[in-house]
N, C-alpha and C positions, 0 to 999 in steps of 0.2 A: 503494500500500500504506499502510495506516495505521501509523504509528509504534507501537512498543510501549509499552503504559503504563507510566509511571514508578512505581517502588516508593515508597511513603511513607517518608519519612525520620523517624526517630524521634531525639529529643534527650534525652539523659540529664540527670539533675538537675545534674551538674557543669558540663556545657555551658551550661545556663540560668543557672547562677549565675556562670559566667565571662562571658557575654554581658552579664549585668546589671551586672556590676562594671565592664565596659569602658564601657557606656553611662552608667553613674552619674556625674553631674557631681561633681568633687571640691569639698569645702567649702573655706572660706577659710583656716581653720587648717591644714587638711591641705596645701593647696597652699603655704602658707608654710612648714610644717615640712619639706617636701621640698627647699626651697632652703636648704641649710645655711649659706650665707653670710648670706642674708637673716635667718635665725633668730638667727645670731650677732650680726649687727648690732642685732637688736631687744633681745637680752639685754645687750649692751653699753650700748644707749640706756637701758634700765631701771635698770642698775646706775649710769650716770652721773647719772640723775635722782635716785636714792637717795643717791649720794654728795654731790650738791649740796644736797639737803634736809638730810641730816645736818650738812653744813658750815654751813648757815644756823643750825641749833639750837646746834652745838658751839662757834661762834665768836661768837655774839651774846650780848647781855646784859652787865651790869656785871662779872660773874665768869665769863667764858667757860671751858669745858672746855679749848679749845685757843686760846690767845691769839695772833693772828697779828701783832699790833703790839708784843708784848713784846720789848724790846731786852736782850740779854745778852752784852755784848761779851767776857766770859771764856769763852763757849761758841761762839765764831765759827768757821766753816768746819769743823764737826764732821760726819764721814761719816754715811751711813745706818746705822740701828740702833745708834748710839753711845750709851753710857750717860752720863748726867748726871754732871759731874765732882763728886767729893766735896766739894771746897771751894767749889762754886758756890752762889749764893744759890737756896734751895729755892722762893722765891716766884716764881710764873709758870712753874714747871718743867712739861714735859709729863707726862701721866699714865703710870704705870708706869716713870717715871724713864728713858726711852729716847726718843731722836729717831728716829723712824720713817724719815724721809727725809732726816735731816741739817739743818744749820743753814745760814744764809747769812753775809755778810760782817759783819752786825751781830748775829749770834747769834740771830736769829729763827728759829722752827721752820718749817721748810719745809713740813711736812705741814699745819700750821695755815694757812699761806698758800695752799697748794693747795686747802684745803677752802673758803676764802673766794673764791678765784678761780673755782672750779667754779660757785658760785651767781651770780657776776657773768656768767660766760659764758653759763650757761643763761638768765638773765634777758634779756640783751642779744639773744641768739639768737631766743627766743620772741617777745618784744615787737616786735623789729625786723621779724621775718617776719610777725607779726600786721598791723603797720601796712602792709606792702608787699602783702600778700594782699588786705587791705580795699580799698586804692587800686586795685590790678589788677583785682579782681573787679568793682568799680563801674565803673571806666573800659571794661573790656572788655564788660561787659554792655550799657552804654549805646551803645558803638560797634556792637555786634553787632545789638541790637534797634532802636535808634533812628537807626542809621547813615544812612538815606535823608533825614531831616529836614534842611532847610537852616539853616545858620547865617548870620544877616545881619550886616552889617558893624558895626552898632551894637553888637550883642551881642559880637562879636569885640573891638572896641575897649574895651569895658566889662570884659571878662575879662582883657584884657592890662593895662588900667590897675589893676585890683584886685590882679593877681599882682605887677605891679611896685611898687605902693605897699606890699604887704605885705613884699615883699623888702627895700625900703628902710626900713621901719619896724623890721623885724627887724635890719637892719645899724646902726642908730642915727640914721639920717637921718629924723628925726620929722617935719619940716615938709614935706619933699618927699613922703614917704610919705602923710601925711595928705591932701595936695593930690591925689594920684593916687588914693586911696582915695575921696575925695569925688567926683572927676571920674567914676570908674568907676561909683559908686552912682547918680549922676544920669543917666549915659548908659543904664544899665540900667533905671532907673525910667522914663525917656522911652520906651523901646522898649516896656515893659509897658503904659503908659497908651495908647500908639497902638494896641496889639493889642486892649485892652479897649474903646477908644472909637475906632474907625476913622474916623468922620466921613464927609463926602462922598467919593465915589470921584475919585481923582486919580491921577497918576502917582507910584509910590513915589520918595522921596528917596534921596540917595546912601547914607545910613545904613541905609535899609530894604532896599536890594538884597541878594540873597543872595550870600555870599562863598564859603563851602564847606559841604559837608554835615557832619554829626556825625561819621561814620566817618573821613572824610578828615582833619578837624581833630585827632581824637584819635590817629589813627595816624601823622599827620605830627609830632605831638608826641613821640610814642614813638620815631620814627625820629631826631629831633634829640637826644634824650636818649641814645639808644643810640650816637650818634657820639662822645660824651665818654667818655675812659676813667674807668670808675666809681670806681676806687680813688682816682685823683688828683682827681676831683671832691670825693669825700668828704674827702679830705685838705685840700683847699682851704676847704671849708665849715667843717669842724672847727677849723681854724686860725684862722678870723675869728670864731667863736662861742666863748663861755666854755666851758671843758672841764667836762664832767659826764657821768654815766652816762646821763641823760635825753637829752642832745644827741647821744650816740652813737647811741643807739637810734633816735631820730627821723630823724637824718641817713641812717642805714643804710636805714631803712624807706622814706624818700622817694626814694632813689636806686636802688631794686631792684625795682620793681613793673612795669617794661616787659614783661618775659617772661610774667609773669601775665595782663596785660592782652591780649596777642596770643593766648595759649592760650584764655582765656575768650571772646574775640571769635570765634575759629574754632569753638568749641563752640556758641555761640548761633547763628551763621550756619547751622550744620547742624541744630540743634533747632528753630529756628523754622519750618521747612518740614515739620514732622511732623504727623501727623494730630491728635494730642492738642492741638496749638496752635490748629488750625483749629476743633476742637470747642470749646475754651475761649472763642475769639472768638465763635463761634455762640451760646454761653450768656451773652454779655454780659460777660466778664471784661475788666476794664481793662488798659491797657498796663503799668502799674507793678506791679499785682498779678500779672499773667501773667509778668513778668520775675523778680520776686522770689519768687514762689510756685511756678512751675512750671519756669522755664527755668534759672535759676541753681542750684537744687538738683541738677538733672540734670547740671550741667557742672562740679560740684565734685570729681568723682573724680580727674581729672588734676591739679587745684589742689593736692589733698592730697600728691601726689608731689612737685610743685614746691616746696611749703612745706616738706617734709621735707628736700629737697637744699638748700633756701635757709637752713635753720637752720645747716648745716655751713658754708655760705659766710659768714653773718653772724658766726659764731664765729672763722672765719679773719680776716675783715676787722677785727673788734674786737682780735684778738690782734696783728695787724700794726700797728694804730694805736697800741696801747699799747707795743709794741716800738719805735716811732718816737718815743714821747714825747707823742702826741696823742690817747691814749685816756682811759681812766677815770683821774682823778687821784688821787694818794695822799691819805688813808692806805689806800685800798682796794687790795687785791692782785689782780692779774689775771695770767692765765698769760702774757700777752704782755710785761708789765713784769717779771715773774720771769725771762723769757728774757733781756730787756734787762739786768737786773742781773747775771745769771750769766755773761754773755759775757766779762766782764773776768777771770773765774776759770775760764776754760775748761779750762785744763791743772791748775790747783791744786785745784779743786773741780768736777770735771766733773758732778757730779749736780745742780748748780744749773741747768744747761742740759738735761741729759738727761731730767730728771723732768718739767718743764713741756712740753718739746718732745714727749716721748713721749706725754703726756697728750693734747695737741692732735692729735697724729697718730691716736690710737686713737679719740677722740671723733668727729672729722671722718670717719674711715673707717667707724665705726659708723652714722653718719647716712646716708652715701652707700649703704652696703650695704642698710640698712633701706628707704631710698627706692626702690632698684632692686627689692627684693623687693615693696614695696608696688604699685609700677607693674605687675609681673606679676600680683599679686593683684587689682588692680581692672581689669585688661584681660583678659577670658577668652580672647580669640583668642590673645594672646601666651602665656598660660599653658598652652593646649591644644597649642601647638607644641612645648612641651618634652618 
């Protein structure tokens, strides 16, 4: 017996609209606005950037609006929102005649010093993360795409000699550093000349034999660097070098690129097997152009998340170094040395500790929340699971 014919189902306009709404992919801003914590982190991040930019304008110049270095001993340890004393010197007094966040043990305006410290923290965070991301992307891209190429012993010795020579020269050992730099350059020049002019066929010498491939060399270097406690390594290097904000940024950047390199390497290993890579090779696209034009741009989405989280880590590291006395030297005010100065007056003037400590907490939390939201935004699978 033939089954009874099915009656055609009719969909009303509301059903069609509901199905279209379910199937319609959510936009980036819509997905971010649904995550309240990530949106709050973004707003705090924007507020912090605006606060730091205002601090750069308000505390700079010959006659700043807020002078963070002005010492007024008659106004020491004033609480927040305190009015300027009637008998105090009006020169260098804050606007509106009120200390918004109080004063420190030398009578300096804490709000002005917080403004200056915000710009220092923002600069150190962004530049240090920029250095680490540049090194990590380059190392991870080379390890992922050129990982199968062999590294000969001569090239390895030349790289080791150049690195050791540069380290000795930076530490003040000029003669030994120049000797190792010259030896490394000669060894590298020898290998390059032998590759360009191979001469008659013969057995390769000891220096021409393969040592490791590129991937193994870079990843073993990453493993070695990850074995060291990062903060103590930074502390040791900063203690040996002259203190400055540039030194802090460079040292933090040079010691925090390992995670980015591993992430980019994994992305490149996955991308280089795709069809668009085969098509680019068939069209005659060279290796370097293929890496920097096609592969690395497609691998940058997770790097942005890592960079956002790395800014929070760099701000924490700079604050810890300044708290220990190895950070940005005076007369620059940083949130870390504000904490260090205020710990002696923890019970007499608690605002000297609570204000910079709370600022560090809020800023780092904002970057972490925004980084988590950015990861969900750039990963559609994770966003659809919500």
